[in-house]
C-alpha positions in Angstrom: -4.1 9.0 -12.2 -4.3 5.4 -10.9 -5.2 5.3 -7.2 -2.8 3.9 -4.7 -1.2 1.3 -4.7 -0.9 0.9 -8.4 2.2 0.2 -10.4 1.7 0.8 -14.1 0.0 -1.5 -16.6 0.3 -5.2 -16.2 1.7 -7.5 -18.8 0.0 -10.9 -19.4 -0.7 -11.7 -15.8 -1.6 -15.3 -14.9 -3.3 -15.1 -11.5 -4.9 -17.7 -9.3 -7.0 -15.2 -7.3 -8.2 -11.6 -8.0 -9.0 -9.9 -4.7 -9.7 -6.3 -4.1 -11.7 -5.3 -1.1 -12.4 -2.4 1.1 -11.0 -3.1 4.6 -14.1 -3.5 6.7 -13.3 -6.0 9.5 -14.6 -6.4 13.0 -12.7 -4.5 15.7 -12.0 -7.8 17.4 -9.6 -8.7 14.6 -7.5 -5.6 15.0 -5.3 -6.8 17.9 -2.3 -7.3 15.5 -1.2 -4.4 13.4 1.8 -6.3 12.1 0.3 -8.6 9.3 1.4 -12.2 9.2 2.7 -14.1 6.2 0.4 -14.6 3.3 0.4 -17.7 1.0 2.1 -17.6 -2.4 1.1 -19.4 -5.6 4.2 -21.4 -6.5 2.7 -24.3 -8.5 5.6 -26.3 -9.9 3.0 -28.5 -11.7 2.8 -25.8 -14.5 5.7 -23.8 -15.9 6.0 -21.4 -18.8 8.2 -23.4 -21.1 8.6 -20.5 -23.5 7.3 -17.0 -24.0 7.9 -14.4 -26.6 6.8 -10.8 -26.4 7.2 -8.2 -29.1 6.4 -4.5 -28.9 6.6 -2.4 -32.0 6.0 1.4 -32.4 4.0 2.1 -35.5 2.4 5.2 -37.1 -1.4 4.8 -37.0 -3.2 4.7 -40.3 -5.6 7.4 -41.4 -6.7 10.2 -39.1 -6.2 9.2 -35.5 -6.1 11.3 -32.3 -3.3 9.0 -31.3 -0.9 9.1 -34.3 1.6 6.6 -32.7 0.6 3.2 -31.5 2.4 0.3 -29.9 1.6 -3.2 -31.3 2.1 -6.0 -28.8 2.3 -9.7 -29.7 2.8 -12.4 -27.2 3.0 -16.2 -27.4 3.1 -18.2 -24.2 3.6 -22.0 -24.0 2.5 -23.7 -20.8 3.9 -27.1 -19.9 2.3 -29.6 -17.5 4.9 -31.4 -15.3 2.6 -33.7 -13.4 -1.2 -33.9 -13.1 -4.1 -32.6 -15.2 -5.3 -29.1 -14.3 -6.6 -25.8 -15.6 -5.2 -22.4 -14.9 -6.8 -18.9 -15.3 -5.3 -16.6 -17.9 -6.0 -12.9 -17.4 -5.2 -9.9 -19.6 -6.1 -6.4 -18.5 -6.7 -3.5 -20.9 -8.3 0.0 -20.7 -9.6 2.8 -22.9 -6.1 3.4 -24.2 -5.6 -0.1 -25.4 -7.4 -2.9 -27.2 -7.1 -6.7 -27.3 -7.2 -7.4 -31.0 -7.0 -11.2 -31.1 -6.7 -14.2 -28.8 -5.7 -17.6 -30.0 -5.8 -20.7 -27.8 -4.2 -24.0 -28.5 -4.6 -27.1 -26.3 -2.2 -30.0 -26.9 -1.4 -28.8 -30.4 -4.9 -28.2 -31.6 -6.8 -24.9 -31.7 -9.4 -24.8 -28.9 -12.8 -24.1 -30.4 -14.8 -24.4 -27.1 -12.8 -21.9 -25.1 -14.3 -18.4 -25.4 -12.5 -15.6 -23.7 -14.8 -13.2 -21.7 -14.4 -9.5 -22.0 -15.8 -7.5 -19.1 -15.4 -4.3 -17.1 -13.3 -5.0 -14.1 -15.4 -4.3 -11.1 -15.6 -4.7 -7.3 -18.9 -4.9 -5.5 -20.6 -3.9 -8.7 -18.8 -0.6 -8.9 -17.2 -0.2 -12.3 -13.9 1.4 -12.7 -14.4 3.5 -15.8 -11.6 2.3 -18.1 -10.5 -1.0 -16.5 -11.4 -4.1 -18.5 -10.4 -7.7 -18.3 -10.1 -10.6 -20.7 -10.0 -14.0 -19.1 -10.5 -17.7 -19.6 -9.6 -21.1 -18.1 -6.7 -22.8 -19.9 -6.7 -26.6 -19.6 -3.6 -28.8 -19.6 -4.8 -32.3 -20.3 -2.2 -34.5 -18.7 1.5 -34.8 -17.7 3.8 -33.7 -20.6 1.2 -31.8 -22.5 1.4 -28.2 -23.6 -1.1 -25.4 -24.1 -0.4 -22.1 -25.9 -1.9 -18.7 -25.8 -1.3 -16.0 -28.4 -2.5 -12.4 -27.8 -2.3 -9.4 -30.0 -2.9 -6.0 -28.4 -2.7 -2.4 -29.4 -1.7 0.4 -27.0 -3.0 3.6 -28.6 -0.8 6.1 -26.8 2.9 5.6 -26.0 2.5 7.7 -22.8 0.6 4.7 -21.3 3.3 2.2 -22.4 5.4 2.6 -19.3 6.8 -0.7 -18.1 7.6 -4.2 -19.3 7.8 -6.6 -16.4 9.7 -9.8 -17.2 8.5 -12.0 -14.3 5.3 -14.1 -14.4 3.2 -15.8 -11.8 4.7 -19.1 -12.9 8.3 -20.1 -13.4 9.6 -19.2 -16.8 12.2 -21.5 -18.5 12.8 -19.3 -21.5 11.5 -15.8 -22.4 12.4 -13.3 -25.1 11.2 -9.7 -25.1 11.7 -7.6 -28.3 11.1 -3.9 -28.7 11.1 -2.5 -32.2 11.9 1.2 -32.2 11.9 3.0 -35.6 14.4 5.8 -35.8 11.5 8.3 -35.9 10.6 7.3 -32.4 12.8 8.7 -29.6 12.8 6.9 -26.2 14.9 5.5 -23.5 14.7 2.0 -22.1 15.8 2.0 -18.4 16.8 -1.4 -17.1 15.6 -2.0 -13.5 16.5 -4.8 -11.1 18.6 -6.8 -13.6 21.6 -7.6 -11.4 20.6 -11.0 -10.0 18.8 -12.4 -13.1 20.0 -14.2 -16.2 19.2 -11.5 -18.7 21.0 -11.0 -22.0 20.6 -7.9 -24.1 21.1 -7.5 -27.9 20.7 -4.3 -29.9 20.7 -4.5 -33.7 19.8 -2.0 -36.5 17.2 -3.2 -39.1 17.9 -1.2 -42.2 14.7 -2.5 -43.9 12.5 -1.1 -41.2 15.0 1.7 -40.2 14.5 0.6 -36.7 16.6 -0.3 -33.6 15.6 -3.7 -32.3 16.2 -4.4 -28.6 16.1 -8.1 -27.6 16.2 -9.3 -24.0 16.6 -13.0 -23.4 15.8 -14.4 -20.0 16.3 -18.0 -18.8 15.1 -19.8 -15.7 13.2 -16.8 -14.3 11.6 -17.6 -10.9 7.9 -17.1 -10.4 6.7 -14.0 -8.7 6.0 -14.6 -5.1 3.2 -13.3 -3.0 5.2 -12.5 0.2 3.5 -10.4 2.8 4.9 -7.0 3.6 7.2 -6.9 0.6 8.4 -3.9 -1.2 6.4 -3.0 -4.3 7.1 -4.9 -7.6 9.1 -2.1 -9.1 11.7 -2.6 -6.3 12.0 -6.3 -6.8 11.3 -7.7 -10.3 13.4 -7.2 -13.4 11.7 -4.8 -15.8 12.1 -2.0 -18.3 10.9 1.5 -17.8 9.8 2.8 -21.3 10.4 6.5 -21.4 8.8 7.8 -24.6 10.2 11.2 -25.3 9.0 12.3 -28.7 8.2 11.1 -32.2 8.7 12.6 -35.7 5.4 11.7 -37.1 3.8 12.2 -40.5 2.5 15.7 -39.5 5.5 16.8 -37.5 7.0 16.3 -34.0 4.8 14.8 -31.3 6.2 15.5 -27.9 5.5 13.0 -25.1 7.5 13.3 -21.9 10.9 14.5 -23.1 11.3 16.3 -19.8 9.2 16.8 -16.7 7.8 20.1 -18.1 6.1 18.0 -20.8 4.5 15.7 -18.3 3.2 18.5 -16.2 1.9 20.3 -19.3 0.0 17.1 -20.2 -1.5 16.8 -16.6 -2.4 20.5 -16.8 -4.4 20.0 -20.0 -6.3 17.2 -18.5 -7.1 19.3 -15.4 -8.3 22.1 -17.7 -10.9 19.7 -19.1 -12.5 18.7 -15.8 -15.3 21.3 -15.8 -15.8 22.0 -12.1 -19.0 23.9 -11.2 -17.8 26.6 -8.7 -21.4 27.6 -7.8 -22.3 24.1 -6.6 -19.0 23.6 -4.7 -19.1 27.0 -3.1 -22.5 26.4 -1.7 -21.3 23.2 0.0 -18.1 24.9 1.2 -20.2 27.6 2.9 -22.3 24.9 4.7 -19.2 23.1 5.9 -17.5 26.3 7.3 -20.6 28.1 8.7 -19.9 29.4 12.2 -16.2 28.4 12.0 -13.6 31.2 12.6 -9.9 31.2 11.5 -8.3 30.0 8.3 -6.7 26.9 9.8 -9.9 25.7 11.4 -11.8 26.2 8.1 -9.2 24.2 6.2 -9.4 21.4 8.8 -13.2 21.4 8.6 -13.2 21.1 4.8 -10.5 18.4 4.8 -12.3 16.4 7.6 -15.7 16.7 5.7 -14.2 15.1 2.6 -12.6 12.4 4.7 -16.0 11.7 6.4 -18.4 12.0 3.5 -16.6 10.8 0.4 -16.0 7.1 0.1 -12.6 6.2 -1.2 -12.5 3.5 -3.9 -9.1 2.2 -4.6 -8.2 0.1 -7.6 -5.2 -2.3 -7.8 -3.0 -1.9 -10.9 -3.7 -1.1 -14.5 -6.3 1.6 -14.6 -5.2 4.2 -17.2 -7.4 7.2 -16.2 -5.4 10.3 -15.3 -8.2 12.9 -15.5 -10.0 13.7 -12.2 -13.7 13.6 -12.1 -15.4 16.9 -11.7 -15.9 18.0 -8.1 -19.7 18.2 -8.4 -19.8 14.6 -9.7 -17.8 13.3 -6.8 -20.0 15.4 -4.4 -23.1 13.9 -5.9 -22.0 10.3 -6.0 -20.3 10.5 -2.6 -17.4 8.3 -3.7 -14.3 8.8 -5.7 -10.7 7.7 -6.3 -7.7 9.6 -5.1 -7.8 12.2 -8.0 -11.5 12.8 -7.6 -11.2 13.3 -3.9 -8.1 15.6 -4.3 -10.0 17.7 -6.9 -13.1 18.0 -4.6 -10.9 19.0 -1.7 -9.1 21.6 -3.8 -12.3 23.1 -5.1 -14.0 23.3 -1.7 -10.9 25.2 -0.5 -10.5 27.5 -3.6 -14.2 28.5 -3.5 -13.6 29.4 0.2 -10.8 31.8 -0.7 -7.8 29.5 -0.1 -4.7 28.9 -2.2 -5.2 25.2 -2.9 -3.6 23.1 -5.6 -3.6 19.6 -7.0 -0.6 17.5 -6.4 0.8 14.4 -8.2 2.8 11.9 -6.1 4.3 8.5 -6.3 3.8 6.5 -3.0 6.5 4.4 -1.5 5.0 1.4 -3.3 6.9 2.4 -6.4 10.6 2.8 -6.9 10.7 5.8 -9.3 10.7 9.6 -9.0 10.4 12.6 -11.3 13.9 12.3 -12.6 12.4 9.8 -15.1 9.4 11.6 -16.6 6.8 8.9 -17.2 3.3 8.0 -16.1 4.8 5.2 -14.0 6.5 7.7 -11.6 3.3 8.7 -9.8 0.3 6.7 -8.7 -1.6 9.0 -6.4 -3.1 12.4 -6.2 -3.5 14.7 -3.2 -4.2 18.4 -2.5 -2.0 21.1 -1.0 -3.1 24.2 0.6 -0.8 27.2 1.3 -1.3 29.0 4.6 1.2 31.7 5.7 3.7 30.7 3.1 3.7 27.0 4.2 2.2 24.1 2.2 0.0 21.6 4.1 -0.7 18.4 2.2 -4.2 16.9 2.4 -4.8 13.2 1.5 -8.5 12.6 2.0 -8.1 8.9 1.1 -6.5 8.5 4.5 -9.9 8.7 6.2 -8.8 8.9 9.9 -5.4 10.7 9.8 -5.2 14.1 11.3 -4.3 17.4 9.7 -0.6 17.9 9.1 0.0 14.3 9.8 1.2 12.1 6.9 1.0 8.4 6.2 4.2 6.5 5.8 3.3 5.8 2.1 3.9 9.4 1.1 6.4 10.7 3.7 9.6 11.9 2.1 8.2 11.3 -1.4 8.6 13.9 -4.3 5.4 15.7 -5.0 4.5 17.7 -8.1 2.5 20.7 -7.2 0.3 22.9 -9.5 1.8 26.3 -10.0 0.0 27.8 -13.0 2.0 27.2 -16.2 4.9 25.9 -14.2 5.2 23.5 -11.3 6.8 23.1 -8.0 8.7 20.0 -7.1 8.8 19.5 -3.3 8.9 16.6 -0.8 6.3 15.6 1.6 7.7 16.2 5.1 8.9 13.1 6.9 7.6 12.2 10.3 9.4 10.5 13.1 8.1 7.3 14.8 6.7 9.6 17.6 3.9 10.7 15.3 2.4 7.2 15.7 2.9 6.7 19.5 0.7 4.1 21.2 0.8 4.7 25.0 -0.6 2.8 27.9 -0.4 3.8 31.6 -1.5 1.3 34.3 -1.8 2.1 38.0 -2.5 -1.2 39.7 -2.6 -3.0 43.1 -3.0 -6.6 44.1 -6.3 -7.9 45.6 -6.1 -11.6 46.3 -5.1 -13.2 43.1 -6.3 -10.3 40.9 -4.8 -7.1 39.7 -7.1 -4.1 39.9 -6.6 -0.5 39.0 -7.0 2.2 36.4 -5.8 2.1 32.8 -5.3 4.9 30.3 -4.5 4.2 26.6 -3.7 6.8 23.9 -3.1 6.5 20.2 -1.6 9.0 17.8 -1.0 9.3 14.1 -1.2 6.1 12.1 -1.7 3.9 15.1 -4.8 6.0 15.8 -5.9 5.9 12.2 -5.6 2.1 12.2 -7.7 1.8 15.3 -10.3 4.3 14.2 -10.7 2.4 10.9 -11.8 -0.6 12.9 -14.0 1.4 15.4 -16.0 3.0 12.6 -16.6 -0.3 10.9 -18.6 -1.4 14.0 -22.2 -0.5 14.6 -22.6 2.0 17.3 -24.7 -0.2 19.6 -21.9 -2.9 19.3 -19.0 -0.5 19.9 -18.6 -0.9 23.7 -18.5 -4.7 23.5 -16.1 -4.5 20.5 -13.8 -2.1 22.3 -13.9 -4.3 25.4 -13.0 -7.3 23.4 -10.2 -5.4 21.7 -8.7 -3.9 24.9 -8.9 -7.2 26.7 -7.6 -9.2 23.7 -10.6 -11.4 24.2 -9.3 -12.6 27.6 -12.3 -13.4 29.7 -10.2 -12.8 32.9 -9.6 -9.2 31.9 -12.7 -7.4 33.2 -13.3 -3.8 32.0 -15.6 -1.4 33.7 -16.4 2.3 33.4 -15.1 2.5 29.9 -14.8 6.1 28.5 -13.2 7.4 25.4 -12.5 10.7 23.6 -14.4 12.0 20.6 -14.1 9.2 18.0 -14.9 11.6 15.2 -12.1 14.1 16.0 -9.1 12.7 14.1 -7.1 15.9 14.9 -6.8 15.0 18.6 -5.3 12.0 20.3 -7.6 9.0 20.7 -7.8 8.4 24.5 -9.5 5.5 26.3 -9.8 5.1 30.0 -11.3 2.2 32.1 -11.2 0.4 35.4 -9.5 -3.0 35.3 -9.9 -6.2 37.3 -7.5 -8.8 36.0 -8.7 -12.1 37.6 -6.2 -14.8 38.5 -3.3 -12.7 37.4 -1.1 -14.1 40.2 -0.1 -17.6 41.2 0.3 -18.4 44.9 2.9 -20.9 45.9 3.2 -21.0 49.7 4.8 -17.8 50.8 5.4 -16.5 47.3 3.3 -14.8 44.7 4.3 -15.1 41.0 3.3 -12.5 38.4 3.9 -12.0 34.7 4.0 -8.3 34.6 3.2 -7.7 30.9 -0.4 -8.2 29.7 0.3 -7.5 26.0 3.6 -9.0 25.1 3.6 -7.1 21.8 5.8 -8.5 19.0 6.8 -11.7 20.8 5.6 -13.7 17.8 7.3 -11.5 15.2 10.1 -13.8 14.3 10.5 -13.8 10.5 10.5 -17.2 8.9 13.6 -17.0 6.8 13.6 -20.4 5.1 11.5 -19.4 2.1 11.5 -15.6 2.5 13.1 -13.8 -0.5 12.3 -10.1 0.1 12.9 -7.4 2.6 10.2 -7.0 5.2 8.2 -3.7 5.1 6.2 -2.6 8.1 3.1 -0.5 7.3 4.3 2.5 9.3 6.8 3.4 12.0 5.8 2.1 15.4 6.3 3.5 18.8 4.8 1.7 21.8 5.2 2.9 25.4 3.7 1.0 28.3 4.2 2.2 31.9 2.9 0.3 34.9 3.0 1.4 38.6 2.2 -1.6 40.8 1.8 -1.2 44.6 3.8 -4.0 46.3 1.3 -5.6 48.8 1.9 -5.1 52.5 4.0 -7.8 54.1 5.7 -8.7 50.8 9.0 -7.8 49.2 10.7 -8.4 45.8 14.1 -10.0 46.2 15.2 -9.1 42.6 13.9 -8.0 39.3 14.9 -9.2 35.8 17.9 -7.3 34.4 16.9 -4.6 31.8 16.5 -5.5 28.1 18.3 -3.1 25.9 18.3 -3.6 22.1 19.3 -0.7 19.9 19.7 -1.4 16.2 19.7 0.9 13.2 16.1 0.1 12.3 14.5 -0.7 15.6 15.0 -0.7 19.4 13.5 -2.5 22.4 13.9 -1.2 26.0 12.3 -2.7 29.0 13.2 -2.0 32.6 12.0 -2.7 36.2 12.6 -0.3 39.1 11.6 -0.4 42.8 10.8 2.9 44.4 9.6 2.3 48.0 6.5 0.2 47.8 6.0 0.8 44.1 7.3 -1.5 41.3 7.8 0.4 38.1 7.7 -1.4 34.7 8.6 0.6 31.6 8.6 -0.7 28.0 9.4 1.1 24.8 9.3 -0.7 21.4 10.3 1.3 18.3 10.3 0.6 14.6 12.5 3.4 13.4 12.5 2.5 9.7 9.8 0.6 8.0 12.0 -1.4 5.6 13.9 -4.2 7.4 16.6 -5.6 5.0 16.8 -9.3 4.5 20.4 -9.1 5.7 19.1 -8.0 9.1 16.6 -10.9 9.6 19.0 -13.1 11.6 19.7 -10.3 14.0 16.1 -9.3 14.2 15.1 -12.9 15.0 17.7 -13.1 17.8 16.4 -9.8 19.2 12.8 -11.0 19.1 13.9 -14.1 21.0 15.5 -11.8 23.7 12.2 -10.0 23.9 10.2 -13.2 24.2 12.5 -14.5 26.9 12.2 -11.2 28.8 8.4 -11.4 28.6 8.5 -14.9 30.2 10.3 -13.6 33.3 8.1 -13.5 36.4 8.2 -11.2 39.4 8.3 -13.1 42.7 6.7 -11.5 45.8 8.0 -13.1 48.9 6.6 -12.7 52.4 8.9 -10.6 54.7 
């Protein structure tokens, strides 16, 4: 099973940068949980003038464990509009596919000095078992010249032939996609995201080949854009889902995924081949749970142990392995992908006497569900444990999330649960924004031009997970300084003393930090008046969305809930003539509420910012930007203390 956040195998990608990394950044960089815009590669110097792709289902020759294959042929012509350059051409393949031939032509002549490289695809020298890459640099000699790449490829199992994406990293002037389906092959082509694109479809019957031939013609197809915080590609780009149901082969019917039962049966056969060693796993489970009483506490201990001790290795797109590694292998290596970690979690629980099961799930990165049986519908694997007739879902790839808390990427998603020869189809429970509350309480007074007092901050759910990720990337001897820099947002006037914090290794409790504050030069003195900007943080004031070039909806990483409360003692001999009127914004997807109130000699400041839904539609950008401007304006209002 490909690890999050895959969508299924890529088709002839042209990329300018391949970047996969484990997030391991200094805590001082974590002050902004809302990522900013990322650059896109939209090089108008090079376009795809013409591209043809053909996919044909064929019966394999001779004895073959995969009796049906898909033969893929592509021809891509690149055109240089302006200046000489070279572009990288990349083609991925795996243990269920082969690249049979690559031909390269530069300015009409066959290129003899360009030799494609074939390698394992790896990150930090860790090889991902079946992921390979073929790549080379393709020159375009000058303005007006063309270069051409022809690739022949074989997909050895139709189960892995799941999607055909039409868009490319470059603008496409003309493209034709042909699928040749002999009548002995039974499938469905599901058209996705066609509405706003110039796509024509033709279906003809070829009596000579006794095949249906589907031809899709696309003109003036925009380049894919790398926009930050966008929905997954399957929500955006035009493509076909290829639902292979069954084939009438030479030796009888071959069933692929005619219905979900078939897909589950295939998964079950793979799981049966794992070869877990219960003796090894039981020994480790006994060590983990020694001295712990109560079923719930034992389950938590096992789950947390996997989170703490097994390194998660994610891989972006294209890996075709759906068989989990054995639990003992993951235990020995101390790293694994989602399916390996899920299998280890399950086996540790099963050998401890619990009803634990493997689960297949598609994260919110992909647009499909199990109504379309296909390997494209799920891209992740987790574990479920049943306690007192209730399933709890355990995703150990979420290293710092608590028990019975769920990341946004799986909330509300269909989940396929092991159930012997049958399966259960459930949904991961949704969680409200309150799961991820970030709370700050300030009790302050004025001393000269400074604010002094006590601060308590608290993080829950995914806001806690996000912070703990940064905390645990910092060496222990550097942690106090890193936390101070983070809490002060690197403001040298924000002096923190007596810093204490809760157990940073207990992800099942709230993360709490307390400290004493001296905020130097927080006030400005003008004669008889003192001026104060009440809010230290001003969260989200810079979150106006640049709409000029933005094409897609905006997707927040998780639902946000920020609460800040301040109690400020009004200094003796001063009064506050008036406070700014409250800010009240309440939209379907978000809300902002900030109020001031005077109670005797105490000024109360209360702020609550909520992201209710993580997907902000493009149609809502204009209103969002106006509301952010309101927020920014409110932050700029000052409190004026006047002598009585």
